[in-house]
N, C-alpha and C positions, 0 to 999 in steps of 0.2 A: 503293558501286556494286557490283552483282552481276556475277560473272564467269561467263560461259557456259562450260561444260566438260563433258567426258564422263569416266565412270569405266570403267576396264578392269581386270578381275581374271582371273588365270590360276591354275589348280590344277595344280601341278607334282608331280613325283615326290618331291622332297625339301622343297618349300616351296610356299606359295601367295603370290602377289605381286599387289599392287594399285597402280594409278597414277590420279591425277587430272590430266587434261590439258586445257589451254585450247584455244580454237578455232584457234590457230596452231600447235599441236603442242608447246608448252612444258609440261614436267612441273611441276605445282604442288605435288604431294605424292606420296610413295611409302610403301608399308608392306609388310611381309613377315611371314609366320607359318611357322616351320619345323615340319616334321612327319616322321614315319617311316612307311614302309610296313611291312606285316606279311609275314614270310616263314616261315609255319608249317611248311613242308617244303621240301626242295631242289626248286627249279623252281616253287614257288608264290609269287606276289607279289600281295598283296591290300591293300585299304584300306576302312575304314568310310566309306561315303558321307556319313554325318552330319557327319564332320569337314569335308568340303568346304563345307557350308552354314554351319557354325559359324565357319569361318575367313572366309568371305565376309562374314558379318555383322560380325565384328570388324574386318576390313580396311576395309569401307565406312564404319564409324563413325570409325575412326582417320583416314581420308582427309578426311572431311567436317569433323572437328574441327580438322584442320590448316588448313583454308581455310574459315572461317566464312561468307564471302560467296560461296561457290560456288553457282552455279545449274546443277544437273545436267540436261543436255539429253537424255542417253541413257546406257544402261549396256551395256558390252561384256563378254563372257565367253569364256573358252577353257579348255582343260584337256588333260592328258595323255590319250593314247589310241592306238588304240581300246581302250576299257575296256568291261566288261560289268557294269553295275549293274542287277540286276533288282529290281523293286518291285511291290507289290500294286496293286489298283485305286485305292487312295487315294494312291498315290505313295510309300508307306513302303517302304524297302529290306527285302528278305526275307533277305539275306545280304550279307557284304562284297563289294565290287566286285572282280572279277578284272581285273588290269591287262593292259596291252598285251603286246607280244612278249616281254618279259622273263619273263612267266609262261608256262611251257612244259608245264603239266600235261595238256593235251588232245591228246597225241600219238596215243592210240588212236582218239579221235574224228576227228582229221585223217585218219588212215589209212582209217577206215571210210567217211567221207564221200567221200573221193577214189575209193575203190573203187566206191562206189555210183553216183556221178555221172560219173566219168571226168575225167581231167585236161583233155582238150580242151574239154569242156562247161563245166567250172568256169572255165577261163581265158577262154573266149568270153563267158560271161555276166558274171563278176565282174572279169575283167582280170588276176587273179593266181592262182597255185596256192595251195593252203591251207598255211599255216605257223602258227607260234605267234603271229603277228601277227593272224590272222583271228579275227573275233568269233563266227562261226557255230559252230565246234567248241567254243568255250567255253560257248555256250548249251547245246549238246548234253551237255557234261560235267556241267553243273548238273542237267539232267534225269536223268541216269543215276547221278550220284554224290551228289547232295544233293536227294533227292525231297521232303523236308519243305519245303524252300525253293521247289522248282519248283511244287508244287501250289498255292502262294499267288501265284506270279508272274503278272503281267498286263502289265507294261510294262518297257521297256528304256531305260536312260539311259547317257550318258557324262557326265563332269564338267561340260562346258559346258551340255549340255541339262538336266542336273539342276539347275544354278543357274537357268537360264531358267525351268524348271518351278516351282521354289520361289519365284521372284520373281513370276511371272505366272499360274501354273496351266496354262500351255500344255504340250501333249505333242507335242514336235517333235524332229527331228534334222536337222542340216544334211547336204547331199548328200555332202560330203567324208567325214564321219564314217560315214555310212551305207555308203559304198563300201568301208569296211573291216570291215563286218559280213559278210565273205565267207562263203559264196557267195550270200547272201540279197538282194543288190542287183544289178540289171542296169545295168552302167555305160554301155552305149550308149543305152539307153532312159531312163536317169536316173530309175529308179523301182524299187520293191521287186519282187523276183521272186516272184510270188504262189505259184506251185506249190512252190518250195523253202521258202518261208516256212511254208506249211501243213505241209510234211513235217517240218521241223526246229524250227520256233519256235512253232507254235500251242500254246497259246491266247494267246500274247503279242499285244497289239494293235500294229499297225504305226504308228509315230509319223509324223505329217505331215512331209513333206520341204520344207526351205527351203534357201536359200543362206546362207552364213555371215553376210553383212551384212544379211539380211532381218530385219524386226522380227517377233519371236515373239509379243509382247504387251506389256502395260504393267504396271508394278509395282502389285500388289494391296495392299489396306489392311493386312493382317497383316504382309506383308513390309516395307511402308513403316515400320511401327512398330518393327520389329526392326532394320532397317538404317539408318534415317534418310534414305533416298532417298525423295523425294516420291511419293505415290501418283499413278499415271498416267504415270510416266516410261517412255518406250519402252525395251525390252530386245531386243537382237538375238539371233538363234539361236546365233551363235558357232560355233567349230569346234575341232579338235584343235590343241594348242599349236604343233606344228612348222609348221603352215600359217598360224597367226596370226603366228608369228615371221617367216615369209616375207613376209607382208603388211606387217609393221612396218618392213621394210627395203626394200620395193619389189621383192622378188625373186620376182615372180609373172608376169612377162612371158615371152613365148615365148623359149626359149633361156637363161633364168636358172636358176642352181643356187644354192640356199641351203645353207650349212653352219651347223648349229646346235650350238654348243658348250655342252653342258649336262651333266646327270648321265649322260645318254646322248648320243651324237652322232647327228644326224639330217641327212639330205640330201633335198632336194626339187627335182626338175627339172621345169620347166613346158613344156607344149606347148599351142598354141592351136588346138584342134580346130575351133573356130568359123571359123577362117581357112583351113581345109583340111588342117592337119597331122594325120597319123594318130595314133591312140592306140597308144603303144608297149606291147608285152607281152613279158616275158621271165620265165622261171620262177624266177630267182634274185633278182628285185626285186619291188616292189609297184607295181601300176598302180592309180591312184585317180582319182576325180573331183577337180577343183581347188576352191579356195576360192571361185572366181567362175564363173558360168555361162560355158560355152564353153571351159573349160580342162580339161586332163588333166595328171596328174603321174606321173612315174616316181620312186619314192621308195625310200630305203634307210636303215638305221639300225644303229649299233653298240649292243650291249646294255650296254656300259660305256664311259665316257670320264671324265667328272668323278667318277663313282662309283669308278673305279679310282684316280685320284689322291687322292681323299679317303681311300680304304682305306690307301694308302701313308702318307699324313699321319698317320692315327690309329695305324698300326702302328709308325712311327718316333718319334712324339712330337714331331716337328719342325713348325714352322709353314711356311706356303706360301712366304713370302719366302726363308727358308733353303733350302728344297728347290729353288726355282727358280734361286737363285744357284748352288747346287751342280750342278744339272742343266746350266746353261749352261757351267760350267767343265768338265763331263764331256766335252762336245763331241759332234759328229756321230758316231753309231754307238755311243754310250754305252760306249766303251772295250771293244768286242767283245761286247756283249750284244744279244740279240734276244728280244722278249717277245711272246707271243700274248695279246691282251687279252680272252680269252673267259672271264672269271671268272663270268659269268652265262649261259653258253651264248653263241651268236652268232646274230644275225639275218641281215642281208644281208652279202655275197652267198652265204655258205656255207650259210645256213639250217640250222644244226646246234645244236639245243638241248642236245645232250650234249657239245659242245665245252667245254673247260675251259682255264684259264690255264696258260701254260708260260713259264718263263724259262730261256733257254739261254745258256751261256757263262760262268756264274758262277765266280768264283775268290774266294779270301780277300782279294784286293786290291780287290775292288769295294765301294763304299760306297753309302749311301742316295741320293746324288746321281746315281750311275750308274743305279740302279733307277728313279728318278723320270724321268730322261732317257729310259730305255728305254720307260717307260709312255707318255710323251708321243709318242715316235716310233711306238709300237705303234698308238695311235689314228690317227696320220697315215697309217700303212701301211694301216690299215683303210679310211680315206677313199680312198686311192689305189686299193685293190681295188674299192671301190664305183664310183668314177668310171670306171675301166677297164671295168667290167661295163656301166655305163650307156652308154658310148660304143659298146661292142660291140653293144648292142641298138639303136643308131641315134640316141642322144641327141646333138644338136648343141649342145654346151655353149658358150655365147658369153660368159657373164658369171657370176662367182662372188661372192656376197655373204656375209659372215660375221656372225653374230649370237649372242647368248647371253652368259652370265656368263664363259665362258672367254676371251672376246675382250678382257677387261680387261688381261691380261698379254701383252706382245709376244712372249715366247719361244714359247709354244704356237702362236700364229698363224704365226710364222716357220718353225717346224719343219714345220707342215702344208704351207706353200707350198714349202719346200725338198724335202720328200719327194714331193709330188705334181707339182711343176712348175707349179702354178696361181698366178695373180695373184688376190689376194683384195681386195675392197673392204670397208671397215669404215665404217658410217654413224656419225653423231654420237650417236645413241641406240641402245644395244645391250641395253636392258632386255628386249626380246623380246616374248613373247606377250601380256602384259598391255597393252603399248603398242599392239600390233597390234589387240587387241580394242577399245581406246579409239578407234583410228582408224576401224575398221569402224562403231562406234557413231556417230561423228561423221558419217560418210558417209550413214548411214541417216536423219539428221534435218537435213542441211544442203543448201542449194541456192544455189550449186553445191557439190558434194561437194569436200572438200579433196583435194589431191594429196600423196602420200607424199613425193615429191621435195622439196616445200616444207616438210613437217613434219620430215623426217629426211634431210638431204643426206649424201652420202659425204664423209668428212673424212680418211680414211687409206687408203692402198693398200699392200699387202704383196706384194712381188715375191720370187720364189725366187732363191737364190744359185746361179748356174750352176756355180760351182766345186764344189758338193756333189752335182751330178747323178749322177756315177758312183758315189759312196759310197752314195747311197740307191737306185740301181738294183740294186746288189749286195745291199743289205739287204732290199729288197723280194723279190728272188728267194729269199733265205734264209727270209724270213717265210712265203712260200707253201710252200716245201719242208718247213719245220718243222711246219706243220699236217698236211701229208700224211704225214709220217714219224712223227708221234706220235698220230694219230687213233685207231688201234686200241687202244693202251694207255689213252688218255684216256677213250674210250668205256667201257672196262671199269671204270675208276675212277668214272665217272658212275653206272654201274649199281650199283656198290657203295655209293655215297653214298645213292642212293634206297633201297636195301635197308636200310641202317643207319637212315635216317629212319623207315622203316616199323616197325622194331623198337622205336624210341624213342618213337614217337607212340602215345598211348593209343587204343584202339579206340573 
């Protein structure tokens, strides 16, 4: 008997993940492909777009082989972003993709576009000031710094839209992703800003705009032969991974805040503008379109979280269970340590690409468990800083849902709740974006559409320990003062790192 199901694939920073999900939300098969990004210079983070397609092909074949009686009703896609992958008229990439806010190369372009257009106009049109997260300055960087690629470029993709294109031939981008190609998208009108597109992005063709769950097209013959997915299968437009993660746990209603525990930490707060709530704008966060029509988001992200803990794991040679046990034994405050997690610059709310990691309070008595505890607490302090900034901007946060690989261990979740004072809900499935993509795909071809509460109910609630409130209030104050007190020296070091890179990089 054939089993009706959907495929969801997400292209992440450190791996690509795929799931095969039945009509009731049960995961029938999972598959993963690990990969590395390229960091050719300090502040540059790139990836070959061809890897995204190769991994999609491998994942789809593995998933279908695991469930031979699967009947694929639709395909869902998502991926890290906002990324800038430029391609020629035939859809072939002209250079590696420039990744999201962790790539900080376009500082000069950000400054020039801001001076040309003005902060007020940029914020009014696009919702946010220009930062390393914005796609527009990265397009301009390619024009100015890689003219050989630019002269061939005609189309812009992100991981999800790239997969949709390779599967169907469609040239589309979802509204949420488009709203992060700042300042080229008009957030109130939900359309491209033609004047600024012509000024900064011509001769690139504007991709057609869809919502994340809209069908972009159907699987074409060549793609069907490569992937094993039947020709004619509907494929949705998809969206950026953090928004797909929010969908996967039902954290897309008005007042919801999603915390995504991954290589980076991401936060998405939702407002329902269709029901009369205003679009929130603040210079230190990102205002975007939502995954669904009629919603707007205030979003933020740490440049490192899981990337920082992985760095410590590799540095110490210990495995995660050892480090977690030692971190738990270290206790709240990591025996007098405070760590700034800005090892790849920082995104929100400080918006400082030249920020760097700092560890304060070290003595010869400290061990790797203390460092690991300090790293977990640092990401939690970063979440607290973002939540405080969102609330100051008017965000009425009523519900917090956690998702992502970092939710598998209790300690990190508990530290975030203790540091922030937030109660977190954890659903049954925390696979994340690939599961959200599969859910969106199911909704595109099912009548009635499934409900995420039925697919993925909440099974755990993490409450803060009130006894630790004063400890973490003090630590948060020190965290803020440590950044302010070290910024001047750290910025000098960041400039030196760039200069050293330029000396070492062949012309």
